N, CA, C, O and the ligand as a Tripos MOL2 file, in Angstrom:
@<TRIPOS>MOLECULE
protein
  305   303    77     0     0
PROTEIN
NO_CHARGES

@<TRIPOS>ATOM
      1 N          16.3240   -8.1850    0.5590 N.3       1 MET1
      2 CA         15.1400   -7.3740    0.2480 C.3       1 MET1
      3 C          15.4630   -6.3680   -0.8540 C.2       1 MET1
      4 O          16.4210   -5.6020   -0.7570 O.2       1 MET1
      5 N          14.6500   -6.3890   -1.8920 N.am      2 LYS2
      6 CA         14.8520   -5.4470   -3.0000 C.3       2 LYS2
      7 C          13.8150   -4.3390   -2.9620 C.2       2 LYS2
      8 O          12.6710   -4.5560   -2.5640 O.2       2 LYS2
      9 N          14.2180   -3.1770   -3.3700 N.am      3 CYS3
     10 CA         13.2960   -2.0510   -3.4050 C.3       3 CYS3
     11 C          12.2330   -2.2890   -4.4810 C.2       3 CYS3
     12 O          12.5610   -2.6020   -5.6260 O.2       3 CYS3
     13 N          10.9570   -2.1380   -4.1050 N.am      4 VAL4
     14 CA          9.8900   -2.3810   -5.0790 C.3       4 VAL4
     15 C           9.7810   -1.2400   -6.0870 C.2       4 VAL4
     16 O           9.1680   -1.3970   -7.1430 O.2       4 VAL4
     17 N          10.3720   -0.1000   -5.7640 N.am      5 VAL5
     18 CA         10.2610    1.0600   -6.6450 C.3       5 VAL5
     19 C          11.3830    1.0640   -7.6950 C.2       5 VAL5
     20 O          11.1200    1.1620   -8.8930 O.2       5 VAL5
     21 N          12.6370    0.9560   -7.2280 N.am      6 CYS6
     22 CA         13.7600    1.0970   -8.1680 C.3       6 CYS6
     23 C          14.5370   -0.2100   -8.3450 C.2       6 CYS6
     24 O          15.4810   -0.2620   -9.1330 O.2       6 CYS6
     25 N          14.1490   -1.2710   -7.6140 N.am      7 HIS7
     26 CA         14.8040   -2.5800   -7.6640 C.3       7 HIS7
     27 C          16.2440   -2.5410   -7.1810 C.2       7 HIS7
     28 O          17.0170   -3.4620   -7.4470 O.2       7 HIS7
     29 N          16.6030   -1.4910   -6.4820 N.am      8 GLY8
     30 CA         17.9310   -1.4440   -5.8740 C.3       8 GLY8
     31 C          17.9680   -2.3530   -4.6590 C.2       8 GLY8
     32 O          16.9180   -2.6960   -4.1160 O.2       8 GLY8
     33 N          19.1640   -2.7510   -4.2190 N.am      9 ASN9
     34 CA         19.2150   -3.6250   -3.0420 C.3       9 ASN9
     35 C          19.9220   -2.9910   -1.8520 C.2       9 ASN9
     36 O          20.3350   -3.6910   -0.9270 O.2       9 ASN9
     37 N          20.0610   -1.6820   -1.8730 N.am     10 GLU10
     38 CA         20.6640   -1.0050   -0.7320 C.3      10 GLU10
     39 C          19.5860   -0.4110    0.1620 C.2      10 GLU10
     40 O          19.3390    0.7950    0.1490 O.2      10 GLU10
     41 N          18.9450   -1.2860    0.9440 N.am     11 ILE11
     42 CA         17.9240   -0.8240    1.8630 C.3      11 ILE11
     43 C          18.4760   -0.9610    3.2740 C.2      11 ILE11
     44 O          18.7950   -2.0620    3.7230 O.2      11 ILE11
     45 N          18.5830    0.1540    3.9610 N.am     12 GLU12
     46 CA         19.1710    0.1230    5.2990 C.3      12 GLU12
     47 C          18.3050    0.8860    6.2790 C.2      12 GLU12
     48 O          17.6390    1.8520    5.9080 O.2      12 GLU12
     49 N          18.3120    0.4470    7.5470 N.am     13 PRO13
     50 CA         17.5590    1.1940    8.5630 C.3      13 PRO13
     51 C          18.1920    2.5620    8.7980 C.2      13 PRO13
     52 O          19.3840    2.6700    9.0880 O.2      13 PRO13
     53 N          17.3920    3.5800    8.6710 N.am     14 ILE14
     54 CA         17.8660    4.9500    8.8360 C.3      14 ILE14
     55 C          16.8610    5.6850    9.7160 C.2      14 ILE14
     56 O          15.6570    5.4400    9.6330 O.2      14 ILE14
     57 N          17.3570    6.5800   10.5530 N.am     15 GLU15
     58 CA         16.4240    7.3870   11.3360 C.3      15 GLU15
     59 C          15.9230    8.5430   10.4740 C.2      15 GLU15
     60 O          16.6950    9.3910   10.0270 O.2      15 GLU15
     61 N          14.6130    8.5500   10.2560 N.am     16 VAL16
     62 CA         13.9980    9.6050    9.4470 C.3      16 VAL16
     63 C          12.9900   10.3470   10.3140 C.2      16 VAL16
     64 O          12.5790    9.8620   11.3680 O.2      16 VAL16
     65 N          12.6080   11.5080    9.8620 N.am     17 LYS17
     66 CA         11.5910   12.2660   10.5720 C.3      17 LYS17
     67 C          10.2750   12.1620    9.8100 C.2      17 LYS17
     68 O          10.1310   12.6950    8.7100 O.2      17 LYS17
     69 N           9.3200   11.4660   10.4170 N.am     18 GLU18
     70 CA          7.9870   11.3930    9.8390 C.3      18 GLU18
     71 C           7.2550   12.6880   10.1430 C.2      18 GLU18
     72 O           7.3520   13.2190   11.2490 O.2      18 GLU18
     73 N           6.5320   13.1890    9.1700 N.am     19 GLU19
     74 CA          5.7750   14.4220    9.4000 C.3      19 GLU19
     75 C           4.3210   14.0950    9.6560 C.2      19 GLU19
     76 O           3.6940   13.3590    8.8930 O.2      19 GLU19
     77 N           3.7920   14.6430   10.7300 N.am     20 ILE20
     78 CA          2.3730   14.5090   10.9950 C.3      20 ILE20
     79 C           1.7820   15.9130   11.0590 C.2      20 ILE20
     80 O           2.2580   16.7630   11.8110 O.2      20 ILE20
     81 N           0.7540   16.1430   10.2750 N.am     21 ALA21
     82 CA          0.1230   17.4580   10.2520 C.3      21 ALA21
     83 C          -1.0740   17.4660   11.1850 C.2      21 ALA21
     84 O          -1.9630   16.6220   11.0770 O.2      21 ALA21
     85 N          -1.0920   18.4230   12.1010 N.am     22 VAL22
     86 CA         -2.2250   18.6040   12.9900 C.3      22 VAL22
     87 C          -2.6480   20.0680   12.8870 C.2      22 VAL22
     88 O          -1.9110   20.9770   13.2710 O.2      22 VAL22
     89 N          -3.8390   20.2660   12.3650 N.am     23 LYS23
     90 CA         -4.3170   21.6130   12.0550 C.3      23 LYS23
     91 C          -3.2730   22.3280   11.2000 C.2      23 LYS23
     92 O          -2.9490   21.8590   10.1080 O.2      23 LYS23
     93 N          -2.7410   23.4600   11.6790 N.am     24 ASN24
     94 CA         -1.7490   24.1750   10.8740 C.3      24 ASN24
     95 C          -0.3190   23.8220   11.2450 C.2      24 ASN24
     96 O           0.6270   24.4200   10.7310 O.2      24 ASN24
     97 N          -0.1600   22.8590   12.1310 N.am     25 ASP25
     98 CA          1.1760   22.5260   12.6000 C.3      25 ASP25
     99 C           1.6930   21.2390   11.9630 C.2      25 ASP25
    100 O           0.9250   20.3440   11.6090 O.2      25 ASP25
    101 N           2.9970   21.1730   11.8320 N.am     26 ILE26
    102 CA          3.6470   19.9550   11.3700 C.3      26 ILE26
    103 C           4.4780   19.4320   12.5320 C.2      26 ILE26
    104 O           5.2910   20.1640   13.0970 O.2      26 ILE26
    105 N           4.2770   18.1840   12.8870 N.am     27 ILE27
    106 CA          5.0560   17.6020   13.9760 C.3      27 ILE27
    107 C           5.9600   16.5270   13.3930 C.2      27 ILE27
    108 O           5.5110   15.6510   12.6540 O.2      27 ILE27
    109 N           7.2510   16.6100   13.7390 N.am     28 TYR28
    110 CA          8.2030   15.6050   13.2770 C.3      28 TYR28
    111 C           8.3180   14.4930   14.3050 C.2      28 TYR28
    112 O           8.5210   14.7570   15.4900 O.2      28 TYR28
    113 N           8.1920   13.2650   13.8630 N.am     29 ILE29
    114 CA          8.3550   12.1040   14.7350 C.3      29 ILE29
    115 C           9.5520   11.3060   14.2260 C.2      29 ILE29
    116 O           9.4950   10.7490   13.1310 O.2      29 ILE29
    117 N          10.6310   11.2420   14.9970 N.am     30 PRO30
    118 CA         11.7720   10.4510   14.5390 C.3      30 PRO30
    119 C          11.4810    8.9560   14.6510 C.2      30 PRO30
    120 O          11.1000    8.4700   15.7170 O.2      30 PRO30
    121 N          11.6610    8.2340   13.5550 N.am     31 VAL31
    122 CA         11.5050    6.7780   13.5700 C.3      31 VAL31
    123 C          12.6400    6.1520   12.7720 C.2      31 VAL31
    124 O          13.1280    6.7280   11.8000 O.2      31 VAL31
    125 N          13.0520    4.9580   13.2010 N.am     32 LYS32
    126 CA         14.1010    4.2510   12.4560 C.3      32 LYS32
    127 C          13.4350    3.1770   11.6190 C.2      32 LYS32
    128 O          12.8850    2.2160   12.1550 O.2      32 LYS32
    129 N          13.4840    3.3380   10.3110 N.am     33 ILE33
    130 CA         12.8450    2.3910    9.4040 C.3      33 ILE33
    131 C          13.7760    2.1150    8.2210 C.2      33 ILE33
    132 O          14.6700    2.9100    7.9300 O.2      33 ILE33
    133 N          13.5630    0.9960    7.5490 N.am     34 PRO34
    134 CA         14.3620    0.7170    6.3540 C.3      34 PRO34
    135 C          14.0490    1.7210    5.2340 C.2      34 PRO34
    136 O          12.8900    1.9710    4.9010 O.2      34 PRO34
    137 N          15.1080    2.2790    4.6750 N.am     35 VAL35
    138 CA         14.9440    3.2560    3.6020 C.3      35 VAL35
    139 C          15.8340    2.8580    2.4440 C.2      35 VAL35
    140 O          16.9910    2.4920    2.6520 O.2      35 VAL35
    141 N          15.3210    2.9210    1.2350 N.am     36 CYS36
    142 CA         16.1300    2.6400    0.0500 C.3      36 CYS36
    143 C          17.1140    3.7780   -0.1530 C.2      36 CYS36
    144 O          16.7280    4.9420   -0.2580 O.2      36 CYS36
    145 N          18.3970    3.4220   -0.2050 N.am     37 LYS37
    146 CA         19.4210    4.4650   -0.3350 C.3      37 LYS37
    147 C          19.4710    5.0290   -1.7520 C.2      37 LYS37
    148 O          20.0400    6.0960   -1.9830 O.2      37 LYS37
    149 N          18.8770    4.3120   -2.6910 N.am     38 THR38
    150 CA         18.9120    4.7660   -4.0770 C.3      38 THR38
    151 C          17.8050    5.7740   -4.3760 C.2      38 THR38
    152 O          18.0640    6.8530   -4.9080 O.2      38 THR38
    153 N          16.5580    5.4100   -4.0250 N.am     39 CYS39
    154 CA         15.4480    6.2870   -4.4080 C.3      39 CYS39
    155 C          14.7510    6.9390   -3.2110 C.2      39 CYS39
    156 O          13.9080    7.8190   -3.3870 O.2      39 CYS39
    157 N          15.1020    6.5080   -1.9930 N.am     40 GLY40
    158 CA         14.5190    7.1520   -0.8260 C.3      40 GLY40
    159 C          13.1780    6.5890   -0.3820 C.2      40 GLY40
    160 O          12.5500    7.1270    0.5300 O.2      40 GLY40
    161 N          12.7320    5.5080   -1.0230 N.am     41 GLU41
    162 CA         11.4730    4.8830   -0.6190 C.3      41 GLU41
    163 C          11.5660    4.3830    0.8210 C.2      41 GLU41
    164 O          12.5520    3.7610    1.2150 O.2      41 GLU41
    165 N          10.5180    4.6690    1.5990 N.am     42 ARG42
    166 CA         10.5170    4.2420    2.9930 C.3      42 ARG42
    167 C           9.6560    3.0110    3.1770 C.2      42 ARG42
    168 O           8.5660    2.9120    2.6140 O.2      42 ARG42
    169 N          10.1560    2.0640    3.9750 N.am     43 TYR43
    170 CA          9.4160    0.8200    4.2330 C.3      43 TYR43
    171 C           8.9770    0.7720    5.6900 C.2      43 TYR43
    172 O           9.7890    0.5920    6.5980 O.2      43 TYR43
    173 N           7.6770    0.9370    5.8900 N.am     44 TYR44
    174 CA          7.1580    0.9510    7.2490 C.3      44 TYR44
    175 C           6.7320   -0.4410    7.6550 C.2      44 TYR44
    176 O           5.9970   -1.1100    6.9290 O.2      44 TYR44
    177 N           7.1950   -0.8850    8.8300 N.am     45 ASP45
    178 CA          6.6560   -2.1410    9.3290 C.3      45 ASP45
    179 C           5.3910   -1.8390   10.1300 C.2      45 ASP45
    180 O           5.0610   -0.6850   10.4050 O.2      45 ASP45
    181 N           4.6890   -2.9300   10.4980 N.am     46 ARG46
    182 CA          3.3940   -2.7630   11.1600 C.3      46 ARG46
    183 C           3.5340   -2.0120   12.4830 C.2      46 ARG46
    184 O           2.6890   -1.1950   12.8500 O.2      46 ARG46
    185 N           4.6280   -2.3120   13.1880 N.am     47 LYS47
    186 CA          4.8760   -1.6950   14.4960 C.3      47 LYS47
    187 C           5.0210   -0.1700   14.3520 C.2      47 LYS47
    188 O           4.4630    0.5980   15.1360 O.2      47 LYS47
    189 N           5.7720    0.2400   13.3460 N.am     48 THR48
    190 CA          5.9950    1.6680   13.1310 C.3      48 THR48
    191 C           4.7000    2.3710   12.7420 C.2      48 THR48
    192 O           4.4130    3.4750   13.2060 O.2      48 THR48
    193 N           3.9200    1.7130   11.8820 N.am     49 VAL49
    194 CA          2.6480    2.2950   11.4470 C.3      49 VAL49
    195 C           1.7320    2.5030   12.6580 C.2      49 VAL49
    196 O           1.0910    3.5440   12.8000 O.2      49 VAL49
    197 N           1.6880    1.4800   13.5320 N.am     50 ARG50
    198 CA          0.8340    1.5760   14.7140 C.3      50 ARG50
    199 C           1.3290    2.6870   15.6510 C.2      50 ARG50
    200 O           0.5430    3.4630   16.1940 O.2      50 ARG50
    201 N           2.6460    2.7350   15.8200 N.am     51 TYR51
    202 CA          3.2590    3.7610   16.6630 C.3      51 TYR51
    203 C           2.8840    5.1620   16.1650 C.2      51 TYR51
    204 O           2.5260    6.0340   16.9570 O.2      51 TYR51
    205 N           2.9680    5.3680   14.8560 N.am     52 LEU52
    206 CA          2.6470    6.6740   14.2830 C.3      52 LEU52
    207 C           1.1530    6.9880   14.4280 C.2      52 LEU52
    208 O           0.7650    8.1350   14.6490 O.2      52 LEU52
    209 N           0.3320    5.9520   14.2980 N.am     53 GLU53
    210 CA         -1.1130    6.1560   14.4680 C.3      53 GLU53
    211 C          -1.4540    6.5570   15.8940 C.2      53 GLU53
    212 O          -2.2990    7.4200   16.1270 O.2      53 GLU53
    213 N          -0.7790    5.9120   16.8490 N.am     54 GLU54
    214 CA         -0.9930    6.2510   18.2600 C.3      54 GLU54
    215 C          -0.6240    7.7030   18.5290 C.2      54 GLU54
    216 O          -1.3490    8.4280   19.2090 O.2      54 GLU54
    217 N           0.5170    8.1120   17.9830 N.am     55 ILE55
    218 CA          0.9670    9.4840   18.1880 C.3      55 ILE55
    219 C          -0.0110   10.4620   17.5380 C.2      55 ILE55
    220 O          -0.3340   11.4990   18.1170 O.2      55 ILE55
    221 N          -0.4800   10.1300   16.3350 N.am     56 ARG56
    222 CA         -1.4320   10.9910   15.6410 C.3      56 ARG56
    223 C          -2.7220   11.1530   16.4730 C.2      56 ARG56
    224 O          -3.2730   12.2490   16.5820 O.2      56 ARG56
    225 N          -3.1830   10.0420   17.0470 N.am     57 ASP57
    226 CA         -4.3560   10.0620   17.9320 C.3      57 ASP57
    227 C          -4.1510   11.0130   19.0970 C.2      57 ASP57
    228 O          -4.9850   11.8700   19.3860 O.2      57 ASP57
    229 N          -2.9970   10.8320   19.7680 N.am     58 LYS58
    230 CA         -2.7030   11.6550   20.9380 C.3      58 LYS58
    231 C          -2.5680   13.1230   20.5760 C.2      58 LYS58
    232 O          -2.9960   14.0070   21.3200 O.2      58 LYS58
    233 N          -1.9560   13.3700   19.4000 N.am     59 LEU59
    234 CA         -1.7830   14.7590   18.9610 C.3      59 LEU59
    235 C          -3.1350   15.4120   18.7250 C.2      59 LEU59
    236 O          -3.3320   16.5850   19.0410 O.2      59 LEU59
    237 N          -4.0710   14.6400   18.1640 N.am     60 ASN60
    238 CA         -5.3980   15.1880   17.9040 C.3      60 ASN60
    239 C          -6.1420   15.4820   19.2000 C.2      60 ASN60
    240 O          -7.0030   16.3600   19.2530 O.2      60 ASN60
    241 N          -5.7960   14.7290   20.2480 N.am     61 LYS61
    242 CA         -6.4180   14.9940   21.5500 C.3      61 LYS61
    243 C          -5.5770   15.9590   22.3820 C.2      61 LYS61
    244 O          -5.9350   16.3020   23.5090 O.2      61 LYS61
    245 N          -4.4610   16.3890   21.8100 N.am     62 GLU62
    246 CA         -3.5500   17.3360   22.4650 C.3      62 GLU62
    247 C          -3.0610   16.8340   23.8070 C.2      62 GLU62
    248 O          -3.0540   17.5690   24.7940 O.2      62 GLU62
    249 N          -2.6550   15.5830   23.8360 N.am     63 GLU63
    250 CA         -2.1690   14.9960   25.0810 C.3      63 GLU63
    251 C          -0.6460   15.0280   25.1870 C.2      63 GLU63
    252 O          -0.0900   14.7410   26.2470 O.2      63 GLU63
    253 N           0.0150   15.3690   24.1110 N.am     64 LEU64
    254 CA          1.4710   15.2910   24.1180 C.3      64 LEU64
    255 C           2.1150   16.6490   24.3240 C.2      64 LEU64
    256 O           1.6310   17.6720   23.8400 O.2      64 LEU64
    257 N           3.2180   16.6290   25.0550 N.am     65 LYS65
    258 CA          4.0050   17.8530   25.2150 C.3      65 LYS65
    259 C           5.0050   17.9170   24.0650 C.2      65 LYS65
    260 O           5.7570   16.9710   23.8340 O.2      65 LYS65
    261 N           5.0080   19.0270   23.3550 N.am     66 LEU66
    262 CA          5.8980   19.1590   22.2120 C.3      66 LEU66
    263 C           6.8370   20.3340   22.4100 C.2      66 LEU66
    264 O           6.5440   21.2800   23.1410 O.2      66 LEU66
    265 N           7.9630   20.2460   21.7410 N.am     67 LYS67
    266 CA          8.9340   21.3280   21.7860 C.3      67 LYS67
    267 C           8.9280   22.0290   20.4390 C.2      67 LYS67
    268 O           8.9970   21.3840   19.3930 O.2      67 LYS67
    269 N           8.8440   23.3480   20.4700 N.am     68 GLU68
    270 CA          8.8630   24.0960   19.2160 C.3      68 GLU68
    271 C          10.2920   24.2600   18.7330 C.2      68 GLU68
    272 O          11.1360   24.7980   19.4490 O.2      68 GLU68
    273 N          10.5670   23.7940   17.5080 N.am     69 ILE69
    274 CA         11.9300   23.9010   16.9840 C.3      69 ILE69
    275 C          11.9850   24.8060   15.7650 C.2      69 ILE69
    276 O          13.0640   25.0630   15.2310 O.2      69 ILE69
    277 N          10.8440   25.2870   15.3230 N.am     70 GLY70
    278 CA         10.8320   26.1510   14.1570 C.3      70 GLY70
    279 C           9.4140   26.5270   13.8330 C.2      70 GLY70
    280 O           8.4930   26.2250   14.5920 O.2      70 GLY70
    281 N           9.2340   27.1730   12.7320 N.am     71 LYS71
    282 CA          7.8940   27.5660   12.3310 C.3      71 LYS71
    283 C           7.6330   27.1390   10.9130 C.2      71 LYS71
    284 O           8.5470   27.0410   10.0950 O.2      71 LYS71
    285 N           6.3810   26.8870   10.6340 N.am     72 VAL72
    286 CA          5.9820   26.6070    9.2590 C.3      72 VAL72
    287 C           5.3480   27.8810    8.7230 C.2      72 VAL72
    288 O           4.3640   28.3750    9.2730 O.2      72 VAL72
    289 N           5.9090   28.4010    7.6630 N.am     73 LEU73
    290 CA          5.4680   29.6770    7.1430 C.3      73 LEU73
    291 C           4.9620   29.5210    5.7130 C.2      73 LEU73
    292 O           5.3280   28.5830    5.0040 O.2      73 LEU73
    293 N           4.1220   30.4480    5.3130 N.am     74 VAL74
    294 CA          3.6360   30.4120    3.9480 C.3      74 VAL74
    295 C           3.7570   31.8080    3.3470 C.2      74 VAL74
    296 O           3.5350   32.8120    4.0240 O.2      74 VAL74
    297 N           4.1060   31.8530    2.0910 N.am     75 TYR75
    298 CA          4.2070   33.1240    1.3810 C.3      75 TYR75
    299 C           3.0180   33.2360    0.4410 C.2      75 TYR75
    300 O           2.8740   32.4430   -0.4900 O.2      75 TYR75
    301 N           2.1770   34.2110    0.6850 N.am     76 ASN76
    302 CA          0.9960   34.3930   -0.1560 C.3      76 ASN76
    303 C           1.2910   35.3240   -1.3170 C.2      76 ASN76
    304 O           0.4080   35.5930   -2.1320 O.2      76 ASN76
    305 ZN         14.5280    2.2900   -4.2850 Zn       77 ZN77
@<TRIPOS>BOND
     1     1     2 1
     2     2     3 1
     3     3     4 2
     4     3     5 am
     5     5     6 1
     6     6     7 1
     7     7     8 2
     8     7     9 am
     9     9    10 1
    10    10    11 1
    11    11    12 2
    12    11    13 am
    13    13    14 1
    14    14    15 1
    15    15    16 2
    16    15    17 am
    17    17    18 1
    18    18    19 1
    19    19    20 2
    20    19    21 am
    21    21    22 1
    22    22    23 1
    23    23    24 2
    24    23    25 am
    25    25    26 1
    26    26    27 1
    27    27    28 2
    28    27    29 am
    29    29    30 1
    30    30    31 1
    31    31    32 2
    32    31    33 am
    33    33    34 1
    34    34    35 1
    35    35    36 2
    36    35    37 am
    37    37    38 1
    38    38    39 1
    39    39    40 2
    40    39    41 am
    41    41    42 1
    42    42    43 1
    43    43    44 2
    44    43    45 am
    45    45    46 1
    46    46    47 1
    47    47    48 2
    48    47    49 am
    49    49    50 1
    50    50    51 1
    51    51    52 2
    52    51    53 am
    53    53    54 1
    54    54    55 1
    55    55    56 2
    56    55    57 am
    57    57    58 1
    58    58    59 1
    59    59    60 2
    60    59    61 am
    61    61    62 1
    62    62    63 1
    63    63    64 2
    64    63    65 am
    65    65    66 1
    66    66    67 1
    67    67    68 2
    68    67    69 am
    69    69    70 1
    70    70    71 1
    71    71    72 2
    72    71    73 am
    73    73    74 1
    74    74    75 1
    75    75    76 2
    76    75    77 am
    77    77    78 1
    78    78    79 1
    79    79    80 2
    80    79    81 am
    81    81    82 1
    82    82    83 1
    83    83    84 2
    84    83    85 am
    85    85    86 1
    86    86    87 1
    87    87    88 2
    88    87    89 am
    89    89    90 1
    90    90    91 1
    91    91    92 2
    92    91    93 am
    93    93    94 1
    94    94    95 1
    95    95    96 2
    96    95    97 am
    97    97    98 1
    98    98    99 1
    99    99   100 2
   100    99   101 am
   101   101   102 1
   102   102   103 1
   103   103   104 2
   104   103   105 am
   105   105   106 1
   106   106   107 1
   107   107   108 2
   108   107   109 am
   109   109   110 1
   110   110   111 1
   111   111   112 2
   112   111   113 am
   113   113   114 1
   114   114   115 1
   115   115   116 2
   116   115   117 am
   117   117   118 1
   118   118   119 1
   119   119   120 2
   120   119   121 am
   121   121   122 1
   122   122   123 1
   123   123   124 2
   124   123   125 am
   125   125   126 1
   126   126   127 1
   127   127   128 2
   128   127   129 am
   129   129   130 1
   130   130   131 1
   131   131   132 2
   132   131   133 am
   133   133   134 1
   134   134   135 1
   135   135   136 2
   136   135   137 am
   137   137   138 1
   138   138   139 1
   139   139   140 2
   140   139   141 am
   141   141   142 1
   142   142   143 1
   143   143   144 2
   144   143   145 am
   145   145   146 1
   146   146   147 1
   147   147   148 2
   148   147   149 am
   149   149   150 1
   150   150   151 1
   151   151   152 2
   152   151   153 am
   153   153   154 1
   154   154   155 1
   155   155   156 2
   156   155   157 am
   157   157   158 1
   158   158   159 1
   159   159   160 2
   160   159   161 am
   161   161   162 1
   162   162   163 1
   163   163   164 2
   164   163   165 am
   165   165   166 1
   166   166   167 1
   167   167   168 2
   168   167   169 am
   169   169   170 1
   170   170   171 1
   171   171   172 2
   172   171   173 am
   173   173   174 1
   174   174   175 1
   175   175   176 2
   176   175   177 am
   177   177   178 1
   178   178   179 1
   179   179   180 2
   180   179   181 am
   181   181   182 1
   182   182   183 1
   183   183   184 2
   184   183   185 am
   185   185   186 1
   186   186   187 1
   187   187   188 2
   188   187   189 am
   189   189   190 1
   190   190   191 1
   191   191   192 2
   192   191   193 am
   193   193   194 1
   194   194   195 1
   195   195   196 2
   196   195   197 am
   197   197   198 1
   198   198   199 1
   199   199   200 2
   200   199   201 am
   201   201   202 1
   202   202   203 1
   203   203   204 2
   204   203   205 am
   205   205   206 1
   206   206   207 1
   207   207   208 2
   208   207   209 am
   209   209   210 1
   210   210   211 1
   211   211   212 2
   212   211   213 am
   213   213   214 1
   214   214   215 1
   215   215   216 2
   216   215   217 am
   217   217   218 1
   218   218   219 1
   219   219   220 2
   220   219   221 am
   221   221   222 1
   222   222   223 1
   223   223   224 2
   224   223   225 am
   225   225   226 1
   226   226   227 1
   227   227   228 2
   228   227   229 am
   229   229   230 1
   230   230   231 1
   231   231   232 2
   232   231   233 am
   233   233   234 1
   234   234   235 1
   235   235   236 2
   236   235   237 am
   237   237   238 1
   238   238   239 1
   239   239   240 2
   240   239   241 am
   241   241   242 1
   242   242   243 1
   243   243   244 2
   244   243   245 am
   245   245   246 1
   246   246   247 1
   247   247   248 2
   248   247   249 am
   249   249   250 1
   250   250   251 1
   251   251   252 2
   252   251   253 am
   253   253   254 1
   254   254   255 1
   255   255   256 2
   256   255   257 am
   257   257   258 1
   258   258   259 1
   259   259   260 2
   260   259   261 am
   261   261   262 1
   262   262   263 1
   263   263   264 2
   264   263   265 am
   265   265   266 1
   266   266   267 1
   267   267   268 2
   268   267   269 am
   269   269   270 1
   270   270   271 1
   271   271   272 2
   272   271   273 am
   273   273   274 1
   274   274   275 1
   275   275   276 2
   276   275   277 am
   277   277   278 1
   278   278   279 1
   279   279   280 2
   280   279   281 am
   281   281   282 1
   282   282   283 1
   283   283   284 2
   284   283   285 am
   285   285   286 1
   286   286   287 1
   287   287   288 2
   288   287   289 am
   289   289   290 1
   290   290   291 1
   291   291   292 2
   292   291   293 am
   293   293   294 1
   294   294   295 1
   295   295   296 2
   296   295   297 am
   297   297   298 1
   298   298   299 1
   299   299   300 2
   300   299   301 am
   301   301   302 1
   302   302   303 1
   303   303   304 2
@<TRIPOS>SUBSTRUCTURE
     1 MET1         2 RESIDUE 1 A MET
     2 LYS2         6 RESIDUE 1 A LYS
     3 CYS3        10 RESIDUE 1 A CYS
     4 VAL4        14 RESIDUE 1 A VAL
     5 VAL5        18 RESIDUE 1 A VAL
     6 CYS6        22 RESIDUE 1 A CYS
     7 HIS7        26 RESIDUE 1 A HIS
     8 GLY8        30 RESIDUE 1 A GLY
     9 ASN9        34 RESIDUE 1 A ASN
    10 GLU10       38 RESIDUE 1 A GLU
    11 ILE11       42 RESIDUE 1 A ILE
    12 GLU12       46 RESIDUE 1 A GLU
    13 PRO13       50 RESIDUE 1 A PRO
    14 ILE14       54 RESIDUE 1 A ILE
    15 GLU15       58 RESIDUE 1 A GLU
    16 VAL16       62 RESIDUE 1 A VAL
    17 LYS17       66 RESIDUE 1 A LYS
    18 GLU18       70 RESIDUE 1 A GLU
    19 GLU19       74 RESIDUE 1 A GLU
    20 ILE20       78 RESIDUE 1 A ILE
    21 ALA21       82 RESIDUE 1 A ALA
    22 VAL22       86 RESIDUE 1 A VAL
    23 LYS23       90 RESIDUE 1 A LYS
    24 ASN24       94 RESIDUE 1 A ASN
    25 ASP25       98 RESIDUE 1 A ASP
    26 ILE26      102 RESIDUE 1 A ILE
    27 ILE27      106 RESIDUE 1 A ILE
    28 TYR28      110 RESIDUE 1 A TYR
    29 ILE29      114 RESIDUE 1 A ILE
    30 PRO30      118 RESIDUE 1 A PRO
    31 VAL31      122 RESIDUE 1 A VAL
    32 LYS32      126 RESIDUE 1 A LYS
    33 ILE33      130 RESIDUE 1 A ILE
    34 PRO34      134 RESIDUE 1 A PRO
    35 VAL35      138 RESIDUE 1 A VAL
    36 CYS36      142 RESIDUE 1 A CYS
    37 LYS37      146 RESIDUE 1 A LYS
    38 THR38      150 RESIDUE 1 A THR
    39 CYS39      154 RESIDUE 1 A CYS
    40 GLY40      158 RESIDUE 1 A GLY
    41 GLU41      162 RESIDUE 1 A GLU
    42 ARG42      166 RESIDUE 1 A ARG
    43 TYR43      170 RESIDUE 1 A TYR
    44 TYR44      174 RESIDUE 1 A TYR
    45 ASP45      178 RESIDUE 1 A ASP
    46 ARG46      182 RESIDUE 1 A ARG
    47 LYS47      186 RESIDUE 1 A LYS
    48 THR48      190 RESIDUE 1 A THR
    49 VAL49      194 RESIDUE 1 A VAL
    50 ARG50      198 RESIDUE 1 A ARG
    51 TYR51      202 RESIDUE 1 A TYR
    52 LEU52      206 RESIDUE 1 A LEU
    53 GLU53      210 RESIDUE 1 A GLU
    54 GLU54      214 RESIDUE 1 A GLU
    55 ILE55      218 RESIDUE 1 A ILE
    56 ARG56      222 RESIDUE 1 A ARG
    57 ASP57      226 RESIDUE 1 A ASP
    58 LYS58      230 RESIDUE 1 A LYS
    59 LEU59      234 RESIDUE 1 A LEU
    60 ASN60      238 RESIDUE 1 A ASN
    61 LYS61      242 RESIDUE 1 A LYS
    62 GLU62      246 RESIDUE 1 A GLU
    63 GLU63      250 RESIDUE 1 A GLU
    64 LEU64      254 RESIDUE 1 A LEU
    65 LYS65      258 RESIDUE 1 A LYS
    66 LEU66      262 RESIDUE 1 A LEU
    67 LYS67      266 RESIDUE 1 A LYS
    68 GLU68      270 RESIDUE 1 A GLU
    69 ILE69      274 RESIDUE 1 A ILE
    70 GLY70      278 RESIDUE 1 A GLY
    71 LYS71      282 RESIDUE 1 A LYS
    72 VAL72      286 RESIDUE 1 A VAL
    73 LEU73      290 RESIDUE 1 A LEU
    74 VAL74      294 RESIDUE 1 A VAL
    75 TYR75      298 RESIDUE 1 A TYR
    76 ASN76      302 RESIDUE 1 A ASN
    77 ZN77       305 GROUP 0 **** ****
């Protein structure tokens, strides 16, 4: 498999943190997906996309218990 962005061939499964924004919060979802080691392009398979959609749905309905690990701050 070659990277469609940089044409590199070093694509390996890596655990990354997907960010999902819900209102003013950012929730990190750890997923293991193939990532290009050269340019960082992420390749989502259908299963991962569905998994993330399910989590996004649940987050919008506030059904999930989350742990606070930090804060998202803004400087005005
Ligand atoms: Zn690449």
